[in-house]
Steps between C-alpha positions, in 0.01 A plus 500: 500500500722797432641466141856637504734480206667179628157342557391597150816354351441165678137498401582578140754213484260255663212601274713457183483127559242444765528120486878504551661419831770758578772482762675787670826523286278472187280784622803712601645457145171576329403806715851643564413516871754413766411224752449759780224653299359187325441276801300756707280551194449125463419477871237781472341342196490161670345649812227671290414165339619612155784264485548125577847387608611133500842341562644282230495127582860400441792347689741794525799260531405314182415827314820668618305813597246613758130454436332794334186669614267550204248783475181530295207737497181356642183540298395787728855644479502496122168678480608757769837548325339568167260752657782668702730537199213628286420756770862599520526551124180713504631710783824587324435779249679464166674830543855388444703745296574426143852385444495516125377138459763349736526479875810657648776281636426386847119564467302265724349204313131425566 
């Protein structure tokens, strides 16, 4: 699995609460990713066996909204995600310039 920045963001959010079931809009809000980026990532993670996806069992008419598809890391996915993020952190040298104790405006948040 290639760990891109969007994949790393999704994995980090899912690992923050590994027992939580997250749906697409929730993941978009937490990662800051648009749907056109998020859903291909979720599809790749599901295809790799890292993510389980299940539809919510509701009556959309009674609920007044469409059923949500919930995503959760599998046991294998959680282990692989922890390893992948640790490898990513180890591969990025801590050579960021010093900003006098504060990050400049618009600096990327990790």
